C-alpha positions as CSV (number, residue, x, y, z in Angstrom):
1,X,1.6,-2.2,11.9
2,X,0.0,1.0,10.7
3,X,0.6,2.9,13.9
4,X,4.3,1.7,14.1
5,X,4.9,2.9,10.6
6,X,3.2,6.2,11.2
7,X,5.2,6.7,14.5
8,X,8.4,5.9,12.6
9,X,7.7,8.7,10.2
10,X,6.5,11.2,12.9
11,X,2.8,10.9,11.8
12,X,1.2,9.5,14.8
13,X,-2.5,10.6,15.0
14,X,-2.9,10.1,11.3
15,X,-4.9,7.3,9.8
16,X,-5.3,5.4,6.5
17,X,-8.5,4.1,4.9
18,X,-8.1,0.5,3.7
19,X,-10.4,-1.1,1.2
20,X,-10.3,-4.8,0.2
21,X,-11.8,-5.5,-3.2
22,X,-11.8,-7.8,-6.2
23,X,-10.0,-7.6,-9.6
24,X,-12.9,-6.1,-11.5
25,X,-13.3,-3.1,-9.2
26,X,-9.6,-2.4,-8.9
27,X,-9.3,-2.7,-12.7
28,X,-12.0,0.0,-13.1
29,X,-10.1,2.2,-10.6
30,X,-6.8,1.6,-12.3
31,X,-8.3,2.5,-15.7
32,X,-10.0,5.6,-14.4
33,X,-7.2,7.0,-12.3
34,X,-4.0,5.6,-14.0
35,X,-5.2,4.9,-17.5
36,X,-4.1,1.3,-17.2
37,X,-6.9,-1.1,-18.1
38,X,-5.9,-4.1,-16.0
39,X,-6.2,-5.4,-12.5
40,X,-3.4,-4.6,-10.1
41,X,-2.6,-5.7,-6.6
42,X,-2.7,-2.3,-4.7
43,X,-3.6,1.3,-5.4
44,X,-2.9,4.3,-3.2
45,X,-4.7,7.6,-3.3
46,X,-3.2,10.3,-1.1
47,X,-5.4,13.0,0.4
48,X,-4.1,16.5,0.2
49,X,-6.5,17.9,2.8
50,X,-4.5,19.4,5.6
51,X,-7.6,19.4,7.8
52,X,-8.2,15.7,7.5
53,X,-6.2,13.2,9.7
54,X,-6.3,10.6,6.9
55,X,-3.3,10.3,4.7
56,X,-5.4,8.7,2.0
57,X,-6.8,5.4,0.8
58,X,-5.2,2.0,0.1
59,X,-7.2,-0.4,-2.1
60,X,-6.0,-4.0,-2.3
61,X,-7.4,-6.6,-4.7
62,X,-7.7,-9.8,-2.6
63,X,-8.0,-11.9,-5.8
64,X,-4.6,-10.6,-7.1
65,X,-3.1,-10.9,-3.6
66,X,-4.2,-14.5,-3.5
67,X,-2.7,-15.4,-6.9
68,X,0.7,-13.8,-6.1
69,X,1.2,-14.8,-2.5
70,X,3.7,-17.6,-3.4
71,X,4.8,-19.3,-0.1
72,X,3.2,-16.9,2.4
73,X,-0.3,-16.7,3.6
74,X,-3.0,-14.5,2.1
75,X,-2.9,-12.4,5.2
76,X,0.8,-11.9,5.0
77,X,0.5,-10.9,1.3
78,X,-2.2,-8.4,2.1
79,X,0.0,-7.0,4.9
80,X,2.9,-6.7,2.5
81,X,0.7,-4.8,0.0
82,X,-0.6,-2.6,2.8
83,X,3.0,-1.6,3.7
84,X,3.7,-1.0,0.0
85,X,0.6,1.2,-0.3
86,X,1.3,3.1,2.8
87,X,4.8,3.9,1.7
88,X,3.3,5.3,-1.5
89,X,1.0,7.5,0.6
90,X,4.1,8.7,2.4
91,X,5.7,9.8,-0.8
92,X,7.9,6.8,-1.6
93,X,7.9,5.3,-5.1
94,X,9.8,2.8,-7.3
95,X,9.7,4.4,-10.7
96,X,13.5,4.7,-10.9
97,X,16.2,2.5,-9.5
98,X,17.2,5.2,-7.1
99,X,13.6,5.4,-5.8
100,X,13.5,1.6,-5.4
101,X,16.7,1.7,-3.4
102,X,15.0,4.0,-0.9
103,X,11.6,2.2,-0.8
104,X,12.5,-1.5,-0.8
105,X,14.5,-1.5,2.5
106,X,11.6,0.2,4.3
107,X,9.2,-2.5,2.9
108,X,11.4,-5.2,4.2
109,X,11.9,-3.5,7.6
110,X,8.2,-3.1,8.2
111,X,7.2,-6.5,6.7
112,X,9.6,-8.3,9.0
113,X,9.0,-6.0,12.0
114,X,5.4,-7.3,12.1
115,X,6.7,-10.9,12.6
116,X,8.3,-10.0,16.0
């Protein structure tokens, strides 16, 4: 999945660091870096170092993912959160309706692309 997304955006050879954690750790990170004192499902931290092949870090709370998975498996929910986080590392956001209109189709494309 990661390599297909990176190829799609012309970034083959880049990589991403993925960390799976719990609600408490992600809450601390969310408070420290975003001033939001609550657990969240995924955080993305881009790296700005042009000499490093890593685009950044994606941190996913497995506990939150498990609670919000609805009718999909935990693995599918984590994959969906990974796609969401990677799009953030690539500069996509959903702060405005216009931003969401650009990001959501890409989330769906890569989410369903993995099912092939």
